[in-house]
Backbone as ProteinMPNN parsed JSONL, in Angstrom:
{"seq_chain_A": "MRTNIVIDEELMHQAMKAAGARTKRETVEAGLKMLIRVYRQGEARKLRGTIHWEGNLDEARQGRLPV", "coords_chain_A": {"N_chain_A": [[8.493, 25.587, 15.435], [11.369, 26.274, 14.514], [14.162, 24.034, 12.095], [16.331, 23.369, 10.571], [17.522, 21.327, 7.101], [18.275, 19.392, 4.762], [17.431, 18.804, 2.079], [16.62, 16.77, -0.871], [16.607, 19.452, -3.89], [15.583, 18.682, -6.265], [12.706, 16.466, -5.464], [11.747, 18.553, -3.369], [11.06, 20.647, -5.053], [8.869, 18.833, -7.041], [7.595, 17.597, -4.661], [6.088, 20.549, -4.009], [5.067, 21.468, -5.625], [2.902, 19.089, -6.531], [1.307, 19.385, -4.364], [0.186, 21.804, -4.21], [1.526, 24.145, -3.148], [2.811, 26.935, -1.843], [4.784, 27.475, -0.756], [7.954, 26.188, 0.651], [7.753, 26.035, 3.358], [4.838, 25.563, 3.447], [4.884, 23.025, 2.044], [6.416, 21.187, 3.299], [4.682, 21.004, 5.887], [1.864, 20.526, 4.432], [2.922, 17.338, 3.694], [3.725, 16.226, 6.343], [0.776, 16.708, 7.983], [-0.109, 14.741, 5.571], [0.887, 12.699, 6.581], [0.155, 11.741, 9.115], [-2.507, 11.917, 8.339], [-2.072, 9.248, 6.707], [-0.98, 7.535, 8.584], [-2.868, 7.13, 11.023], [-5.181, 6.216, 9.19], [-4.763, 3.587, 8.775], [-4.11, 2.593, 11.917], [-6.499, 2.421, 12.296], [-7.904, 0.275, 10.598], [-6.868, -1.678, 11.438], [-8.834, -1.747, 13.536], [-10.763, -3.298, 12.347], [-13.331, -5.172, 12.316], [-13.371, -6.214, 15.403], [-15.004, -4.559, 16.846], [-18.316, -4.363, 18.0], [-21.326, -3.218, 16.643], [-24.462, -1.976, 16.371], [-27.75, -1.265, 15.525], [-29.633, 0.371, 13.072], [-28.439, 0.997, 10.342], [-30.381, 2.396, 8.082], [-31.971, 4.079, 9.099], [-29.407, 5.643, 10.69], [-28.57, 7.358, 8.563], [-30.329, 8.747, 8.309], [-31.249, 12.331, 7.322], [-28.766, 12.568, 6.171], [-26.92, 13.754, 3.635], [-27.262, 13.196, -0.022], [-24.418, 11.47, -1.424]], "CA_chain_A": [[10.118, 25.006, 15.622], [12.782, 25.866, 13.17], [14.901, 23.305, 11.74], [17.565, 22.556, 9.333], [17.773, 20.057, 6.562], [18.878, 19.525, 3.679], [15.638, 17.805, 0.766], [16.638, 17.039, -2.815], [15.92, 19.702, -5.299], [13.671, 17.826, -7.431], [11.738, 16.498, -4.572], [10.258, 19.612, -3.224], [10.233, 21.033, -6.764], [7.503, 18.379, -7.403], [6.051, 17.741, -4.156], [5.542, 21.711, -3.917], [3.728, 21.378, -7.216], [1.713, 17.881, -5.644], [0.674, 19.825, -3.137], [-0.045, 22.888, -4.612], [2.212, 24.306, -2.538], [3.431, 28.729, -2.573], [6.738, 27.63, -0.29], [8.767, 25.127, 1.204], [7.484, 25.515, 4.163], [3.769, 24.237, 3.31], [5.095, 21.935, 1.736], [6.53, 20.257, 4.196], [3.708, 20.579, 6.878], [1.421, 19.585, 4.149], [3.273, 16.212, 3.792], [3.568, 16.34, 8.041], [-0.389, 16.266, 8.716], [-0.343, 13.362, 4.875], [1.653, 11.319, 6.941], [0.017, 11.54, 9.694], [-3.203, 11.056, 8.285], [-2.346, 7.257, 7.061], [-1.339, 6.445, 9.641], [-3.951, 7.176, 11.728], [-6.181, 5.458, 8.869], [-3.661, 2.482, 9.167], [-4.345, 1.942, 12.978], [-8.423, 2.465, 12.501], [-7.654, -0.672, 9.954], [-6.276, -2.823, 12.688], [-10.209, -1.93, 14.237], [-11.848, -3.473, 11.39], [-13.764, -6.377, 13.276], [-13.292, -5.89, 16.296], [-16.316, -3.91, 17.892], [-19.704, -4.238, 17.377], [-21.934, -2.497, 15.944], [-26.165, -2.733, 17.166], [-28.447, 0.149, 14.159], [-29.84, 0.212, 12.069], [-28.34, 1.552, 9.146], [-31.384, 3.569, 7.228], [-31.804, 4.979, 10.08], [-28.981, 6.432, 10.867], [-28.295, 8.026, 7.838], [-30.98, 9.503, 7.806], [-30.87, 13.037, 7.097], [-27.665, 13.005, 5.825], [-27.388, 14.564, 1.758], [-26.683, 12.805, -0.941], [-23.075, 11.582, -1.616]], "C_chain_A": [[10.467, 25.449, 14.437], [13.938, 24.802, 12.92], [15.42, 23.235, 10.604], [18.094, 21.728, 8.664], [17.912, 20.065, 4.688], [17.37, 18.285, 2.653], [16.291, 18.269, -0.115], [16.278, 18.396, -3.008], [15.026, 20.114, -5.979], [12.621, 17.714, -6.72], [11.165, 17.398, -4.455], [10.562, 20.301, -4.235], [9.025, 20.032, -7.404], [6.622, 18.328, -6.234], [5.199, 19.057, -3.908], [4.506, 21.824, -5.317], [2.291, 20.126, -6.712], [0.985, 18.521, -5.005], [0.296, 21.657, -3.393], [0.154, 24.361, -4.021], [2.513, 25.845, -2.729], [4.821, 28.331, -1.793], [7.134, 25.817, 0.8], [7.62, 25.23, 2.524], [5.915, 24.896, 4.696], [3.614, 23.419, 3.078], [5.135, 20.879, 2.666], [5.447, 20.29, 5.204], [2.493, 20.277, 5.876], [1.225, 18.043, 3.937], [3.514, 15.921, 5.616], [2.312, 15.189, 7.923], [-0.78, 15.245, 7.234], [0.228, 12.179, 6.029], [0.924, 11.139, 8.175], [-1.822, 10.408, 9.825], [-4.102, 9.213, 7.698], [-1.383, 6.581, 7.36], [-2.388, 6.482, 10.559], [-5.34, 6.003, 10.53], [-5.385, 3.486, 8.391], [-4.366, 2.105, 10.565], [-5.524, 2.123, 13.442], [-8.666, 1.076, 11.888], [-7.535, -1.368, 10.849], [-7.804, -2.572, 13.436], [-10.922, -2.34, 13.762], [-12.185, -5.471, 12.36], [-14.086, -7.549, 14.219], [-14.05, -4.928, 17.112], [-17.609, -3.762, 16.825], [-20.148, -3.703, 18.189], [-23.452, -2.588, 16.223], [-26.57, -1.101, 16.835], [-28.923, -0.295, 13.814], [-29.455, 1.638, 10.892], [-28.586, 2.809, 8.315], [-31.032, 4.435, 8.017], [-31.346, 6.609, 10.716], [-28.331, 7.756, 9.727], [-29.343, 9.315, 7.467], [-30.702, 11.116, 8.194], [-29.32, 13.906, 6.529], [-27.626, 13.321, 4.231], [-26.652, 13.011, 1.502], [-25.094, 12.501, -1.106], [-22.936, 11.236, -3.327]], "O_chain_A": [[9.939, 25.067, 13.392], [14.766, 24.827, 13.831], [14.736, 22.999, 9.608], [19.079, 21.157, 9.132], [17.571, 20.817, 3.775], [16.74, 17.256, 2.895], [16.608, 19.431, -0.373], [15.446, 18.719, -2.161], [14.24, 21.022, -6.248], [11.636, 18.427, -6.911], [10.128, 17.558, -5.099], [9.587, 21.047, -4.149], [8.281, 20.518, -8.255], [5.446, 18.692, -6.248], [3.994, 18.999, -3.663], [3.4, 22.276, -5.615], [1.086, 20.357, -6.613], [-0.206, 18.214, -5.051], [0.228, 22.486, -2.486], [-0.541, 25.363, -4.188], [2.476, 26.154, -3.92], [5.881, 28.829, -2.175], [6.569, 24.852, 1.316], [6.679, 24.437, 2.549], [5.66, 24.192, 5.674], [2.668, 22.718, 3.437], [4.323, 19.976, 2.868], [5.229, 19.106, 5.457], [1.745, 19.541, 6.519], [0.149, 17.444, 3.937], [3.216, 14.735, 5.76], [2.307, 13.961, 7.837], [-1.876, 14.725, 7.442], [-0.11, 10.999, 6.124], [1.084, 9.954, 8.468], [-2.254, 9.425, 10.427], [-5.125, 8.543, 7.831], [-0.91, 5.548, 6.885], [-2.76, 5.335, 10.805], [-6.168, 5.239, 11.027], [-5.83, 2.554, 7.721], [-5.261, 1.269, 10.446], [-5.81, 2.061, 14.638], [-9.574, 0.46, 12.446], [-8.638, -1.852, 11.105], [-7.984, -3.558, 14.149], [-12.048, -2.153, 14.223], [-11.494, -6.414, 12.745], [-14.543, -8.691, 14.205], [-13.521, -4.547, 18.156], [-17.834, -3.364, 15.683], [-20.002, -3.506, 19.395], [-23.681, -3.792, 16.332], [-26.138, -0.088, 17.383], [-28.978, -1.514, 13.976], [-29.97, 2.743, 10.718], [-27.857, 3.732, 7.951], [-30.171, 5.31, 7.92], [-31.872, 7.684, 11.003], [-27.78, 8.802, 10.071], [-29.259, 10.317, 6.758], [-30.04, 11.342, 9.207], [-28.94, 15.076, 6.48], [-28.653, 12.959, 3.658], [-26.0, 12.192, 2.151], [-24.421, 13.502, -0.864], [-21.832, 11.246, -3.871]]}, "name": "protein", "num_of_chains": 1, "seq": "MRTNIVIDEELMHQAMKAAGARTKRETVEAGLKMLIRVYRQGEARKLRGTIHWEGNLDEARQGRLPV"}
């Protein structure tokens, strides 16, 4: 989708540096992806305590690499 918007130059420069992006497009896409990720995390947090899980956590962790 092609869209024209006015963005503060200094804000864009800082965002490009923070994202390690080479272009404005990469920067905007990285920002949109981060926004979606943060929103989804918030939605997942709303479920805390509402879902009952049964199982053995140690058993579920078998075969996983240590973090």
